C-alpha positions in Angstrom: -61.2 21.7 38.1 -58.3 21.4 35.7 -55.8 21.0 38.6 -58.0 18.3 40.1 -57.6 16.3 36.8 -53.8 16.8 37.1 -53.7 15.6 40.7 -55.7 12.5 39.9 -53.1 11.7 37.2 -49.8 12.4 39.0 -49.2 13.8 42.5 -45.6 14.9 41.6 -46.9 16.8 38.5 -49.5 18.6 40.7 -46.8 19.7 43.2 -44.6 20.8 40.3 -47.3 23.0 38.9 -47.9 24.7 42.2 -44.1 25.3 42.7 -43.6 26.7 39.3 -46.6 29.0 39.8 -45.2 30.4 43.0 -41.7 31.0 41.5 -43.2 32.6 38.4 -45.3 35.0 40.5 -42.2 36.0 42.4 -40.2 36.5 39.3 -42.9 38.4 37.4 -43.4 40.7 40.4 -39.7 41.4 40.6 -39.6 42.3 36.9 -42.2 45.0 37.6 -45.2 43.7 35.8 -48.6 45.0 36.9 -51.0 42.9 39.0 -53.1 41.7 36.0 -50.0 40.5 34.1 -48.5 38.8 37.2 -51.9 37.0 37.7 -51.9 35.8 34.1 -48.3 34.6 34.3 -49.1 32.8 37.5 -52.1 31.1 36.0 -50.1 30.1 32.9 -47.5 28.6 35.2 -50.1 26.7 37.2 -51.5 25.2 33.9 -48.2 24.9 31.9 -48.1 21.1 32.0 -51.9 20.6 31.9 -51.6 18.8 28.5 -49.9 15.9 30.3 -53.4 14.8 31.5 -53.8 13.3 28.0 -50.5 11.4 28.1 -50.7 7.9 29.6 -49.4 7.8 33.2 -47.2 4.8 32.2 -45.3 7.1 29.8 -45.1 10.0 32.2 -43.7 7.8 35.0 -41.3 5.9 32.7 -37.7 6.1 34.0 -35.6 5.8 30.9 -35.0 4.4 27.4 -37.7 6.4 25.7 -38.3 5.6 22.0 -38.3 8.5 19.5 -42.1 8.1 19.3 -42.4 8.4 23.0 -40.3 11.5 23.1 -42.4 13.0 20.4 -45.6 12.2 22.4 -44.2 13.7 25.6 -43.4 16.9 23.7 -46.9 17.2 22.5 -48.1 18.1 26.0 -47.7 21.8 25.1 -50.1 21.5 22.2 -52.5 19.3 24.1 -52.7 21.8 26.9 -53.1 24.8 24.5 -55.8 23.0 22.5 -57.8 22.2 25.6 -57.7 25.8 26.9 -57.7 27.8 23.7 -61.5 28.1 23.4 -62.1 28.8 27.1 -63.4 32.4 27.3 -62.5 32.6 31.1 -58.8 32.2 30.4 -56.9 35.1 28.8 -54.5 34.9 25.9 -51.3 35.3 28.0 -52.2 32.1 30.0 -52.7 30.1 26.8 -49.5 31.4 25.2 -47.5 30.4 28.3 -48.9 26.9 28.2 -48.0 26.7 24.4 -44.6 28.2 24.5 -42.9 27.3 27.8 -40.6 24.8 26.0 -39.4 27.2 23.3 -35.7 28.1 23.6 -34.1 31.4 22.9 -31.9 30.0 20.2 -34.8 28.4 18.3 -34.1 24.8 19.4 -37.2 24.4 21.5 -40.8 23.2 20.7 -43.5 23.1 19.5 -43.0 26.0 17.1 -39.2 26.5 17.1 -39.5 30.2 18.0 -36.5 32.2 19.0 -35.6 35.5 20.8 -38.4 38.0 21.2 -40.8 35.9 19.3 -41.2 33.9 22.5 -43.8 35.6 24.7 -42.5 37.1 28.0 -44.8 34.9 30.0 -43.4 31.7 28.5 -39.8 32.9 29.1 -40.6 33.4 32.7 -42.3 30.1 33.1 -39.5 28.3 31.3 -36.9 29.4 33.9 -39.1 28.4 36.9 -40.1 25.2 35.2 -36.4 24.1 34.7 -35.4 25.2 38.2 -38.1 23.2 39.9 -37.6 20.2 37.7 -33.9 19.9 38.4 -34.2 20.6 42.2 -37.0 18.0 42.8 -36.3 14.4 43.7 -38.0 11.7 41.5 -38.0 8.0 41.8 -35.5 7.8 38.9 -33.6 11.0 39.4 -32.0 12.7 42.4 -32.4 16.5 42.7 -29.5 18.8 42.0 -28.4 21.0 44.9 -29.4 24.6 44.6 -25.8 25.6 43.8 -25.6 23.1 40.9 -29.1 24.2 39.7 -27.9 27.8 39.7 -24.9 26.7 37.6 -27.2 24.8 35.2 -29.4 27.9 34.7 -26.4 30.2 34.3 -25.0 27.9 31.6 -28.4 27.9 29.8 -28.7 31.7 29.6 -28.6 33.2 26.1 -29.3 29.9 24.4 -32.2 28.3 26.2 -33.2 30.9 28.7 -33.6 34.7 28.6 -30.6 36.3 30.3 -32.4 39.3 31.9 -35.1 37.1 33.4 -32.6 34.5 34.5 -30.3 37.0 36.2 -33.3 38.4 38.1 -34.4 34.9 39.1 -31.0 34.0 40.3 -30.8 37.1 42.4 -33.9 36.0 44.4 -32.8 32.3 44.9 -30.3 31.7 47.7 -27.6 29.4 46.5 -27.3 27.9 50.0 -30.8 28.1 51.6 -31.1 28.3 55.3 -30.5 24.8 56.8 -28.1 23.7 54.1 -25.1 21.7 55.5 -21.9 22.9 53.9 -18.2 22.0 53.9 -15.9 25.1 54.4 -12.5 25.6 52.9 -10.9 25.1 56.3 -12.3 21.6 56.5 -15.1 22.4 59.0 -18.7 21.5 58.6 -21.4 24.0 59.2 -25.1 24.9 58.6 -26.3 28.0 56.8 -28.4 30.2 59.2 -28.9 33.3 57.0 -28.0 34.7 53.6 -26.2 37.9 52.6 -28.2 39.7 49.9 -25.0 41.3 48.5 -23.3 37.9 47.9 -25.4 34.7 47.9 -22.3 32.6 47.9 -21.1 34.0 51.2 -23.9 33.3 53.8 -23.7 33.3 57.6 -22.7 29.8 58.8 -23.0 28.2 62.3 -20.1 25.7 62.8 -21.1 22.2 63.7 -18.2 19.8 63.4 -14.6 19.3 62.7 -14.1 15.9 61.0 -10.4 15.8 61.7 -10.5 16.3 65.4 -14.0 15.0 65.9 -14.9 18.2 67.6 -18.5 19.4 67.9 -19.2 23.1 68.3 -21.8 24.9 70.4 -24.4 27.3 69.1 -22.2 30.4 69.5 -19.7 29.4 66.8 -20.9 31.7 64.0 -19.0 32.7 60.9 -20.1 35.4 58.5 -18.4 34.7 55.2 -18.8 38.3 54.1 -16.4 39.2 56.9 -14.2 36.1 56.9 -13.0 36.4 53.3 -10.3 33.8 53.8 -13.0 31.2 54.0 -15.4 30.0 51.4 -18.0 27.2 50.9 -16.5 24.3 49.0 -19.7 22.3 48.5 -23.1 21.4 50.0 -23.2 18.2 52.1 -26.0 15.8 51.7 -26.4 13.9 55.0 -29.2 13.8 57.6 -28.8 16.9 59.7 -29.6 14.9 62.9 -26.2 13.3 62.6 -24.4 16.7 63.0 -26.5 18.4 65.6 -24.5 20.5 68.0 -25.1 19.9 71.7 
């Protein structure tokens, strides 16, 4: 019922909650928490932005130029969500704390309580990582998504100040930097598409070559390069163009 309220307010927000829930369950499971704790963390992630149902849609969907008062109102969503859920006997404490604390930063610069370090509940530290990752890798009307590689860099730079390092390191180990289907530019100038990842090095996946921009050569399906074996090559960057333009024959 709570999620239905969210979906009526904002379709993007609904999808964001579901994404963060899935990522949080994956991370909590990898950290070795038992089934009950994983379930609570997942539910906390699913409801972490529930307080935004109180905030006017016009403010949630505003693109820029927020006034100090509007920023303050947006930040209140953690308290709004917690206050709605705090007296619900069917929701356990871990869920409510995740909703309240998911914008607390490790260095004490977050909100609403300005907590730091271990004073931030483990559930909130997990949700914070997954929330940031999904937020910066999702397209909005007013903001293009970061590539996975750029998002990984952003999370890495945030460890120890905003995000918990041990949780973040584990999260990054389960997120392929170049997901299958990613178009990439190799250091030899060729364009390829990632077809599988190497668990030992997420920066060196297996790539099927597609196109040589200099010679205008297109490659067949059998031109495969494993970057774990071809150490002289590396991925320079992800390419954001429609894949149909580079399909091999």
